[in-house]
N, C-alpha and C positions, 0 to 999 in steps of 0.2 A: 374254458378259457385257456389259451396257451400260457403255460407257465414255464419259465426257464428252469432247467435242472441245474442247481447251483453247485459249484465246486469252489473250494478255496483253501482251506487252511493246511493243515497237516504238515508233518515234518518234512516231507520232501518238498514237499516241494511247493514252497510258497510260489515258485516260478511256474508251477503247473497251472496256477490261476491264469497266467498270461497266454499259454499256448494250447491248453486243452480245447479241442474243437467241440466238445460236448454234443455228440451226435443225436441225442434223443430228447428233444424238447417238443412235445407233441400233445395233441388233445388226449385227455383220459380216454382209455379204450372203452368202447361200448360192446365189445365182444364178450361172450360168456362161455361157460363150459358147454352149453348146448350147441354152440357153433362148431365144436370139434367132434368129429365122428371117429372115435378110435377103432371101432370094430367093424367098420363098413368095408374094409379092404383086406385083401390077403396079399402079402408081399413075401418074396423070398429074400431074406437078408443075406448079404455077403457073409461068409463064415467068420471073418475076422472082426466084424462089428457085433457088439452085443445086441440082444433083442430089444426092440423098442417097446417100452412099457409106459402106462399112464403116469403122468407127473404134473406138477404145477411149476410154472416158471414165472419170473418176476421177483419183486421184493415185497414181502408181506407188509401191509395187507392187500397190496395191489398185485394179485397173481392171476394167471389164466391157465387153463388146462392145455396140456400138450402130450406128446409122447417123447420119451428120452432114452438115449443110448449112449454108449461110450466107445471110443476107438483108440487103440494103442498105436501111436505113430513113432517113427524114428525121432530121437531127441535131436540129432544133428543133421539128418538127411544128407550125410556125407559132405557137409559144408565145413569150411574152416574159417574161424574168425581171426582177426589180426593177432590176438593174444590168447591162444587156446589154453584152457585149463588142463592140468595133468590128467584129470579123470572127468568123465561126464556120464550121466545115466544113459542107458541104452534106449529107453522109450519114455514117452510122455503120454498121459491119458487126456484125450480131448472129450469134452462134454458136448453132446449133440441133441438138439430138440427138433421135433418135427410137428408142424401144424398141417393136418391132413386137409386136402381139398374137399369141398362139399360135393363135388362130382365124383362118383365112385370110379369112373374111368379117368383117372388123372392123366394129364399130359405127361409125356415122357421127360420133359425138361422142367424140373422144379426151379424155384427161386431161392437163393440164399441171401440173408440180410447180414451186412457187416457193420458193426457198431463203430461209434466214434471214440473220441478221447485224445490220444490213445490211452486205453486203460479201461474202457467200459465193456461190460458183458453184454453180448447180443441177447442172451436170454433174460437177464435182469431188465434190459431196456425195452423188451418186446411190448409190455402193456401200453407203453406210451406211443407205439407205432402201429399197434395191431389194427386199429380202425382204418389206417391208410392202406392196408393190404387185404381188406375184406373183398374187393373186386378180384384181385389176383387169386385169392384162395377159392374162388368159384371153380376153377379148373386146374389149378396147380398147387402142389404141396409147397410149403415154405420151410426151409431148414435154417436153424439158428445154431451156429457153431461158436461156442465161446473161444475166442482167439487165445492161443497159449499165453499164459500170464494174466488172464482175466477170469472172472466168474468161477466156474467149477473146473477150469483147465489150468491147474497149478498157478493160481493167482499170486502175483508178486505184490504183496501188501507191505505197508510201512507202519511202524509204531506211531500212535497218535502223539501229537505235540500238545503242550499245555495250551489251554484256551487263550486265544488271541495272539499266540506267538507266530502264527503263520504269516503275519503281515510285516515281519521285521525287515527293515531295509539295511540291516547290518550284514555285510557279506560273511562275517564270521559265523553268524547264526545260520545263514544259508548253507555254508559248508558243513557245519556240525549236523544239521538236519539231513543233508545228503549222505554223510558218512553213516548216520544212524539207520537210514533207510537201506543203504547197501549192505550194511552188516547184518540186517535182519533177514536177508535172503539166504536160502539154504540150497540153491541150485545155481549153476553157472549161468549168468544172465546174458552172455553173448549171443545165445540162441533164441532170444525173445524179441526179435525184430520182424519187420514186415517181410523181408526176403525169405525168412524161414516160415513165417505164417502162411504165405501163399502156397508153399509146398504142403503144409498141413491141410489147407483147403482142398488141394487136389487129391491128397490121400483120402479125404472124406468122400469126395466125388467118386473116386475109383471104388471105394468100399461099398458105396451105395449102388453101384452098377449103373451110374448115370453117364451117358456119353457127353452130353452138353447140358449146361445149366445157365440160368440167368442170375446176374449178381446185382443187388442193390447195395450201394455203399453210401453212408452218411458221414460227412465231414472227414475226419481221419480215415474212416472206412472207405472213402473214395480213393485214397492213396492205395489202400490194400487192393481194392477192386481193379484199379488201373494196372498195378504191378502184376496181379494175377493174369490179366489180359496179356501183358507183356511176356510172361513166362509160359502161359498155357492158352494161346489163342484158339487152338483147335477145339478146346473144351468150353469156350466161352460163346454162348449163343447171343446174349445181349447184355448191355450194361445200363443201369440207371445210376447216375451220379448226382447226389443231393448235397449242396454246399461243398463245392469241389476244391480239393487240395491238389494242385497240379504237381507233377513230379519235379518240375524245374524249380519249385519254390520251397525253401525250408520254412517250417513253422516258426514264427517269432520275428523273422527279419523285417516284416512290414506290419506287424500286428498293431502297434500304437498308431500308425498312420491310418489304417483302415478303421480302427475304433474311433479316431477323431473324425474321419469322414462321415461315419454313421451318425455321430452326435451332431455334427454340423448340418447334416441333412435333416435331422429332427428339428433343429432350430429354424432352418429355412422353411420347413413345413409349418411350423407354428407361426412364423412371421407372415406366411401367406394366408392365414386365417384370422380375420379381424377379431373374433372372439378370443382366440388364443393370445394374440398380441395385446389386446386390452387387459386380459387377466394377468399376463406375465410380461410387462414392458421391460425391455432391456435384458431379456433372459440370458442371452449368450454372455454378455459382459459381466453380469452378476455371478454367473456360474464360474467364469474364469477367475473372478476375484475370490470366490469361495475356495477354490482349489489352492490359490496362492496363500490365503489366510491359514488354511489347515496345514499347509506345508511348513509355514513359518511358526505356527502356534497350534499344535495338536490340542484337542479338547477331550474332556471326560464327558461321556454322553450316558444319560440314564434312559432306559427303555424297558418296556414290559415284555418279558419273554413269555409269549403266549403258550408255548408247549410246557413250560414249567409253572406258569401262573405266578410269577414273581417279578419284581422290579430289579433289574440288574444294571450295572454300569460298566463301561469299558473305555479305555483310551482310544481315541478316534483320530486318524491321520488322513492326509490327502490320499494315501494309498488305499485305505478302507473305502473311501468314497469312489475312487477311480475303479476299483474292482467291482463294486456294486453297480455302478453305472454301466460298465461294459457288459456285465452278465445280464442285467435287465434288458439291455439292447439286443440280446439274442432273440427276443420275442417281440412281435408287433404289439402284443398286449403290454409288455414291459415298457416299450416306447410310448404307449398311450398314456401311461401314468408318470413317466419321467419328468415332463415339464412342470407338472404340479409339485412333485416331490422336490425337484431341484430348486424351484422358486421359493418354496416354503423354507428349505434349508438355508438358502442364500439370504433371504430377506428377514425371516423370523428366527433363524438359528435352530430350526427344528431338524436335527439330524437323527432323531430317534428311529424313524422308519428305515434309514440306511443302516443304523447300528443293529436293528433287529434282523435285517437282511443278512448282515455279516454273521450274526449268531447262527442263522439257519445254514449258511454256507459252511461254517466250521463243523457243524454236526453232520453234514451230508457227504463231505469229501471221502471219508474213509469207507463209507458204504457204497458210494457210486463209482469210485475210481480205484483201480489197482495202480497206485502211484509208482510202485517199483517198475511195473511194466511200462508205464508212461516214461520214466527216466531211461529205461533200457532202449526205448525207441528213439527218443529225441536226442539222447547223448551220442547215438550212432549216426542218425540220419539227418539231424537238423543243426545241432550246435557247431559241428565242424565247418559248416557253410555260413554260419551266421555273420561273423565279423566282416567277411568280404562282400556281403550283399546288403547289409543294413546301412541306413543313412542316419548316423547318430544326430547330426545337426537338425534334421527334419523331425526326428523323434522327440528331441528336447522340447519342441514347440507343442507337443500334444499333451492331453491331460494324463496320459499314462506315463509319459516321459521315456527316458532311455535306460532306466535301471535294468531292464530286461537284458541288455547287451552285456552287462556285468554279471547279473545274477545267474543267467542260464549256464555260462561256462563254469562258474564256481559250483553250481549245483551238480555238475557232471564230473567233477574232479575224481571222485572215488570209482566211477563207473567205467569199466573197460570197454573199449570199442567192440562192437558186435559185428555179426555177419551182415554185409550189405553187398548186393550184386553190383558189379562194376558199372552197369548201365542204369542204375537205380534212378538217378536224377536226369537222365536223358529224355528228350521229347519222345513221345510214344506215337508211332504211326500204325494205323490199323484200319481195315474196312468193316470191322465188326460193328453192328448197330449200337449206337450210344445215344442216350437221352440225358442231357445235363439240365439241372434245375438250380436256380439261384434266386435269392432275394436281393432287391436293389440296394437295401441298406444293411446288409449282413456285415457285422463288425469284425469278422475274422476271415471269411472266405467270400470276397466280393465277386460280382459277375465277371470281372476281368480275369479272375483266376480260372473260371470255367472256360473262358475263351482261349486262354493259354493252353489249358489241358487238351482241348479238342482241336487245336490248330492243325494237327496232322491226322485226325480221326475223320476219314473222308465220308463216313456214313453216320453223321452225328447231327444233332439239333440241340439248341440251347434255348430254354425258356426262362425268362426273367420276370418275376412277379414284383410289381412296383410297390414300394413302401413296405415290403415284407422283409423279414430278417433271416435268421438262420434256420434251416430245415423247412422244406416245402411240402413234403409228402402228405401230411395230414390236412392240407389246406384246401377248402372248396372242392373243385372238381379234379384236383391233381391225382387222387387215387384212381379215378376213372381213366385219366390220360395214361397213367403208368400201366394200368391193366391193358389198355388198348395197344400200347407200345409193345408190351411183352407178347401179346397175341399175334401182332402183325410183323414185328421186327422192322417196321418201316417208319422211321422218325418223320419223314417229310409228309406222310399222309395223315398225321395226327390232327384231329379236330380240336383246336384249343381256344375257340371263341369264348368258351365259358370262363376263361381266365380273366376276361374283361370285366366280369362281374365280381371278381375277387378283390375286395377293398379292405384296407386295414381298419382296425378299430379307431373310432374317433378319439381325438386327444381329450383327456380329462381336464376339466377346468378346476375341479376340486374333488374331494373324496366322494362326492355324490355322483360324479360321472361327467360326461361331456355336455355341451350345450344342446338344447333340443334341435 
């Protein structure tokens, strides 16, 4: 089952809940150590990259076999941020993992996978996406480079916050958390942005002796992939963009609107099915009333913490509910259970499932996200554009509200502006082959974002899966389509009829599942 990878609490950044694109929500991998053939090939490694040796990647206990190496890259790439520090390190060590193709005679153009977030590790995220790349691995190696500031590449992590404090709507709390996060960093953070990361990527390509490679980016990773294409078009063979973040749009400016659109689409889908309408009459109105009630009168909710085997209680506000709803909506399976959960909460006052969900979120953030890197990126690339592009009046009408417009700038107060190329937010024009993938009810990167991103990409194609949410790579025949695209570089010739058979899970009527 598709399960959303949850993020939420931690000191930085309560606001990270709103803008993190969460690029890896996928089927549990069915790959095994047997699918990796470490010793079947002989390669000559470039002298400045360490030798690839067997390793395990992922997050225990969900790990897979790979080969790992490191590369020393320039810390600054001769770039200058708006507020340079007096001193900076000379180099930074990048962690690289390789998944070897099953064909001993690998194609000369490997594929690299760029994780989402910003703040996720490509290597830690791999087990969730591995099955999607099984067809590509038949003939091509796959490289996973932990972007600087994530995973094993000098991760910028923040100190944990007290349990439950990540949902404070007090801007003083937001600022204190941001200061604590920034003070925890021991390197100048101005060089942990997308503009620097793409130069790291090209340094890896050069070190591997690869002339051109293919890039798959997921969510925030699509921003990285597009900017790599902008800077290094001659070394980009083909691009797959999954849950697209267009360069013209800052993360956060429209997030509450898209989240509301996604929830409204779910209500409409329920209303179109007699069984769902009968089970949950007046669902939309009742949910709206529930949000209003929680905003006016937060409650204390008891729930069973399954990981600890104990009954716990927590204060529960409209923001707890809003965050849980939005993150469940990242997955079509989350959407399938939301009507039942929301109706039970609104009619019977059963908020325990959402409270349990929040507890899971609080535990997972520090391990799944480098929240300092997240801040370094959004405080340079997104927040400066936020106020001029966001529609506060429209956001107020959504279940997430407009708090993000106040919280994001406050969360960035201690963070210095970092390196950003002058053309970073400009439309991108190219004839490099591009395949864009979207879910029609994605709550953060809707199909119109992909359309905007590819508007001047003349050799592109956009596939939209109906009633699917965030991240398409693992679904149905999408892995086969991606492999076909990488092999042919011809988006127009792709056979995509199989997507007509890709249907979302049926809506649950109760805990036992959907109607027959």
